[in-house]
RODRENKE-312629 format. One record per residue (C-alpha): x, y, z. Coordinates in steps of 0.02 Angstrom, whole numbers, plus 50000, padded with zeros to 5 digits. Example, Ala and Ser with C-alpha at 12.3 -4.5 7.8 and 13.67 -1.06 7.14 Angstrom:
rec c1 50615 | c2 49775 | c3 50390
rec c1 50684 | c2 49947 | c3 50357
END
This chain:
rec c1 49776 | c2 49354 | c3 50573
rec c1 49859 | c2 49525 | c3 50568
rec c1 49915 | c2 49585 | c3 50396
rec c1 50009 | c2 49748 | c3 50372
rec c1 49951 | c2 49802 | c3 50199
rec c1 50067 | c2 49954 | c3 50190
rec c1 50245 | c2 49910 | c3 50236
rec c1 50413 | c2 49968 | c3 50169
rec c1 50588 | c2 49896 | c3 50166
rec c1 50756 | c2 49966 | c3 50115
rec c1 50901 | c2 49895 | c3 50013
rec c1 51084 | c2 49925 | c3 49979
rec c1 51049 | c2 50055 | c3 49843
rec c1 50953 | c2 50168 | c3 49963
rec c1 51034 | c2 50317 | c3 50051
rec c1 51025 | c2 50230 | c3 50220
rec c1 51184 | c2 50147 | c3 50279
rec c1 51083 | c2 50057 | c3 50413
rec c1 50960 | c2 49980 | c3 50291
rec c1 50987 | c2 49802 | c3 50352
rec c1 50957 | c2 49853 | c3 50533
rec c1 50797 | c2 49944 | c3 50485
rec c1 50732 | c2 49793 | c3 50392
rec c1 50775 | c2 49681 | c3 50538
rec c1 50694 | c2 49799 | c3 50664
rec c1 50531 | c2 49800 | c3 50564
rec c1 50521 | c2 49612 | c3 50565
rec c1 50562 | c2 49603 | c3 50752
rec c1 50432 | c2 49736 | c3 50794
rec c1 50307 | c2 49647 | c3 50683
rec c1 50335 | c2 49485 | c3 50776
rec c1 50303 | c2 49572 | c3 50942
rec c1 50144 | c2 49654 | c3 50876
rec c1 50083 | c2 49489 | c3 50803
rec c1 50095 | c2 49531 | c3 50618
rec c1 50091 | c2 49376 | c3 50511
rec c1 50124 | c2 49462 | c3 50345
rec c1 50207 | c2 49625 | c3 50291
rec c1 50142 | c2 49670 | c3 50118
rec c1 50281 | c2 49787 | c3 50064
rec c1 50359 | c2 49892 | c3 49928
rec c1 50529 | c2 49969 | c3 49896
rec c1 50520 | c2 50139 | c3 49811
rec c1 50660 | c2 50126 | c3 49684
rec c1 50824 | c2 50187 | c3 49758
rec c1 50732 | c2 50292 | c3 49888
rec c1 50793 | c2 50449 | c3 49800
rec c1 50977 | c2 50407 | c3 49789
rec c1 50995 | c2 50391 | c3 49600
rec c1 50823 | c2 50448 | c3 49539
rec c1 50682 | c2 50541 | c3 49629
rec c1 50582 | c2 50440 | c3 49756
rec c1 50416 | c2 50474 | c3 49670
rec c1 50486 | c2 50472 | c3 49492
rec c1 50600 | c2 50319 | c3 49493
rec c1 50691 | c2 50274 | c3 49334
rec c1 50648 | c2 50105 | c3 49259
rec c1 50818 | c2 50042 | c3 49314
rec c1 50788 | c2 50097 | c3 49494
rec c1 50610 | c2 50029 | c3 49497
rec c1 50672 | c2 49859 | c3 49438
rec c1 50816 | c2 49859 | c3 49563
rec c1 50696 | c2 49898 | c3 49706
rec c1 50578 | c2 49761 | c3 49652
rec c1 50721 | c2 49638 | c3 49636
rec c1 50778 | c2 49680 | c3 49813
rec c1 50602 | c2 49651 | c3 49878
rec c1 50588 | c2 49485 | c3 49788
rec c1 50752 | c2 49435 | c3 49871
rec c1 50682 | c2 49483 | c3 50041
rec c1 50525 | c2 49383 | c3 50005
rec c1 50630 | c2 49231 | c3 49962
rec c1 50730 | c2 49253 | c3 50123
rec c1 50572 | c2 49277 | c3 50228
rec c1 50442 | c2 49171 | c3 50137
rec c1 50324 | c2 49157 | c3 50285
rec c1 50315 | c2 49343 | c3 50327
rec c1 50348 | c2 49457 | c3 50176
rec c1 50239 | c2 49484 | c3 50024
rec c1 50274 | c2 49610 | c3 49887
rec c1 50196 | c2 49750 | c3 49784
rec c1 50273 | c2 49782 | c3 49614
rec c1 50316 | c2 49967 | c3 49623
rec c1 50320 | c2 50054 | c3 49454
rec c1 50322 | c2 50226 | c3 49376
rec c1 50173 | c2 50241 | c3 49255
rec c1 50262 | c2 50377 | c3 49156
rec c1 50360 | c2 50233 | c3 49079
rec c1 50207 | c2 50136 | c3 49022
rec c1 50289 | c2 49991 | c3 48931
rec c1 50415 | c2 49961 | c3 49069
rec c1 50280 | c2 49975 | c3 49204
rec c1 50168 | c2 49845 | c3 49123
rec c1 50307 | c2 49721 | c3 49088
rec c1 50382 | c2 49746 | c3 49261
rec c1 50217 | c2 49713 | c3 49346
rec c1 50193 | c2 49552 | c3 49249
rec c1 50371 | c2 49497 | c3 49288
rec c1 50352 | c2 49530 | c3 49474
rec c1 50182 | c2 49447 | c3 49488
rec c1 50248 | c2 49292 | c3 49402
rec c1 50392 | c2 49293 | c3 49526
rec c1 50273 | c2 49290 | c3 49673
rec c1 50220 | c2 49469 | c3 49713
rec c1 50037 | c2 49495 | c3 49757
rec c1 49995 | c2 49676 | c3 49714
rec c1 50042 | c2 49839 | c3 49628
rec c1 50108 | c2 49997 | c3 49712
rec c1 50088 | c2 50169 | c3 49631
rec c1 50166 | c2 50315 | c3 49722
rec c1 50156 | c2 50499 | c3 49671
rec c1 50221 | c2 50481 | c3 49494
rec c1 50060 | c2 50525 | c3 49404
rec c1 49887 | c2 50583 | c3 49458
rec c1 49771 | c2 50438 | c3 49489
rec c1 49643 | c2 50494 | c3 49360
rec c1 49771 | c2 50504 | c3 49219
rec c1 49740 | c2 50388 | c3 49069
rec c1 49919 | c2 50325 | c3 49087
rec c1 49858 | c2 50219 | c3 49232
rec c1 49730 | c2 50126 | c3 49126
rec c1 49852 | c2 49995 | c3 49058
rec c1 49910 | c2 49961 | c3 49237
rec c1 49730 | c2 49937 | c3 49293
rec c1 49702 | c2 49815 | c3 49151
rec c1 49851 | c2 49711 | c3 49209
rec c1 49784 | c2 49716 | c3 49387
rec c1 49616 | c2 49652 | c3 49329
rec c1 49694 | c2 49515 | c3 49222
rec c1 49798 | c2 49450 | c3 49368
rec c1 49670 | c2 49482 | c3 49505
rec c1 49780 | c2 49594 | c3 49615
rec c1 49743 | c2 49757 | c3 49706
rec c1 49827 | c2 49925 | c3 49673
rec c1 49891 | c2 50022 | c3 49824
rec c1 49894 | c2 50205 | c3 49773
rec c1 49984 | c2 50343 | c3 49868
rec c1 49856 | c2 50477 | c3 49915
rec c1 49874 | c2 50648 | c3 49994
rec c1 49714 | c2 50675 | c3 50093
rec c1 49621 | c2 50830 | c3 50034
rec c1 49764 | c2 50901 | c3 49930
rec c1 49756 | c2 51090 | c3 49922
rec c1 49910 | c2 51123 | c3 49816
rec c1 50061 | c2 51046 | c3 49733
rec c1 50234 | c2 51006 | c3 49801
rec c1 50399 | c2 50985 | c3 49710
rec c1 50460 | c2 50810 | c3 49678
rec c1 50290 | c2 50726 | c3 49671
rec c1 50128 | c2 50723 | c3 49573
rec c1 50019 | c2 50683 | c3 49722
rec c1 49842 | c2 50620 | c3 49700
rec c1 49691 | c2 50647 | c3 49811
rec c1 49538 | c2 50543 | c3 49848
rec c1 49435 | c2 50624 | c3 49711
rec c1 49560 | c2 50571 | c3 49578
rec c1 49570 | c2 50394 | c3 49644
rec c1 49380 | c2 50384 | c3 49648
rec c1 49377 | c2 50437 | c3 49464
rec c1 49500 | c2 50297 | c3 49421
rec c1 49396 | c2 50173 | c3 49521
rec c1 49241 | c2 50221 | c3 49422
rec c1 49334 | c2 50190 | c3 49259
rec c1 49389 | c2 50018 | c3 49322
rec c1 49248 | c2 49954 | c3 49431
rec c1 49313 | c2 49775 | c3 49433
rec c1 49485 | c2 49825 | c3 49500
rec c1 49516 | c2 49839 | c3 49687
rec c1 49606 | c2 49996 | c3 49745
rec c1 49686 | c2 50030 | c3 49913
rec c1 49686 | c2 50214 | c3 49962
rec c1 49850 | c2 50239 | c3 50052
rec c1 49877 | c2 50305 | c3 50228
rec c1 49717 | c2 50393 | c3 50280
rec c1 49822 | c2 50452 | c3 50427
rec c1 49965 | c2 50512 | c3 50317
rec c1 49924 | c2 50696 | c3 50326
rec c1 49793 | c2 50815 | c3 50259
rec c1 49604 | c2 50821 | c3 50269
rec c1 49559 | c2 50638 | c3 50294
rec c1 49375 | c2 50679 | c3 50325
rec c1 49364 | c2 50755 | c3 50151
rec c1 49435 | c2 50595 | c3 50078
rec c1 49314 | c2 50484 | c3 50173
rec c1 49164 | c2 50579 | c3 50108
rec c1 49229 | c2 50569 | c3 49929
rec c1 49258 | c2 50380 | c3 49927
rec c1 49103 | c2 50337 | c3 50028
rec c1 49014 | c2 50267 | c3 49873
rec c1 49170 | c2 50197 | c3 49788
rec c1 49141 | c2 50016 | c3 49836
rec c1 49300 | c2 49953 | c3 49752
rec c1 49408 | c2 50075 | c3 49853
rec c1 49474 | c2 50010 | c3 50020
rec c1 49551 | c2 50128 | c3 50147
rec c1 49715 | c2 50086 | c3 50233
rec c1 49732 | c2 50156 | c3 50408
rec c1 49920 | c2 50185 | c3 50404
rec c1 50013 | c2 50348 | c3 50429
rec c1 50073 | c2 50442 | c3 50581
rec c1 49910 | c2 50538 | c3 50603
rec c1 49811 | c2 50485 | c3 50756
rec c1 49680 | c2 50622 | c3 50762
rec c1 49536 | c2 50602 | c3 50882
rec c1 49385 | c2 50531 | c3 50793
rec c1 49483 | c2 50471 | c3 50641
rec c1 49450 | c2 50286 | c3 50663
rec c1 49270 | c2 50316 | c3 50714
rec c1 49243 | c2 50419 | c3 50557
rec c1 49321 | c2 50284 | c3 50449
rec c1 49201 | c2 50156 | c3 50522
rec c1 49049 | c2 50270 | c3 50505
rec c1 49085 | c2 50330 | c3 50328
rec c1 49169 | c2 50181 | c3 50244
rec c1 49127 | c2 50034 | c3 50358
rec c1 49232 | c2 49896 | c3 50436
rec c1 49220 | c2 49789 | c3 50279
rec c1 49321 | c2 49916 | c3 50177
rec c1 49457 | c2 49957 | c3 50303
rec c1 49632 | c2 49882 | c3 50302
rec c1 49760 | c2 49895 | c3 50441
rec c1 49936 | c2 49953 | c3 50396
rec c1 50083 | c2 50047 | c3 50469
rec c1 50185 | c2 50128 | c3 50328
rec c1 50367 | c2 50177 | c3 50364
rec c1 50354 | c2 50178 | c3 50553
rec c1 50254 | c2 50058 | c3 50660
rec c1 50219 | c2 50150 | c3 50824
rec c1 50058 | c2 50237 | c3 50773
rec c1 50002 | c2 50082 | c3 50679
rec c1 50016 | c2 49985 | c3 50841
rec c1 49917 | c2 50120 | c3 50933
rec c1 49777 | c2 50110 | c3 50805
rec c1 49775 | c2 49921 | c3 50812
rec c1 49755 | c2 49923 | c3 51000
rec c1 49618 | c2 50054 | c3 50991
rec c1 49527 | c2 49950 | c3 50861
rec c1 49524 | c2 49807 | c3 50985
rec c1 49430 | c2 49922 | c3 51104
rec c1 49321 | c2 50001 | c3 50971
rec c1 49261 | c2 49849 | c3 50873
rec c1 49177 | c2 49685 | c3 50908
rec c1 49279 | c2 49530 | c3 50873
rec c1 49212 | c2 49499 | c3 50698
rec c1 49243 | c2 49677 | c3 50637
rec c1 49415 | c2 49683 | c3 50719
rec c1 49468 | c2 49524 | c3 50630
rec c1 49407 | c2 49594 | c3 50464
rec c1 49507 | c2 49756 | c3 50482
rec c1 49662 | c2 49672 | c3 50554
rec c1 49677 | c2 49545 | c3 50415
rec c1 49516 | c2 49470 | c3 50350
rec c1 49481 | c2 49606 | c3 50222
rec c1 49658 | c2 49590 | c3 50156
rec c1 49635 | c2 49403 | c3 50135
rec c1 49480 | c2 49441 | c3 50034
rec c1 49554 | c2 49565 | c3 49910
rec c1 49727 | c2 49490 | c3 49878
rec c1 49751 | c2 49333 | c3 49772
rec c1 49700 | c2 49171 | c3 49854
rec c1 49880 | c2 49110 | c3 49864
rec c1 49945 | c2 49268 | c3 49950
rec c1 49931 | c2 49214 | c3 50130
rec c1 49951 | c2 49026 | c3 50126
rec c1 50099 | c2 49008 | c3 50240
rec c1 50244 | c2 49029 | c3 50119
rec c1 50273 | c2 49132 | c3 49963
rec c1 50257 | c2 49031 | c3 49805
END
């Protein structure tokens, strides 16, 4: 089984006029690659009516509603993360519960608040109560700040993971830019932090370092916005790993950390 743990879709409130074509092309490409499930999020209005990384409650809800609609239309291939802005704590908690009850299987946090901020604690408590993982946007080895986002690094996610040792965290896109080797060393001992391999970075030695530092049992395959480098990594993993480890990274580890009902053919 191949599970893309870091997928994105668009909707009619996004700035893209071709949003339906982009959604369709992802599903077609996924079918060719052999992806059984796209575990996806929609980031609010994608910046159209509130900032991408600081979505308003209205935009966060609209994005989640659009993803739930896609999940209902594609019940055998799409699963959802409830994407929320932790700066609006009450809305974030209630929205997560609503989305999980409607059939989503995880929580997505982007760059709205640093991962070690206490505002994330109520979200982690909801994740623990419902037994779902949290996919957290991470900038690898952050050396500064950028406008329009409050980007976290691996050290901050590791601090959150220590505060919530029974919650499973997914460290987003190790290939998404920055010093990935620094991140790997930081989360080496964070056993409840899994590393997703998505992102356009395909540096030499990246996958080997992930395997050496974190291990095949804590790696998750994903693609993020575009799928070309995700496919390249998947094919290289076939060469690099034995069959058991390949199957764990491609989908087995995801089956283990998501709720038991997540990948049983059709969305509930």
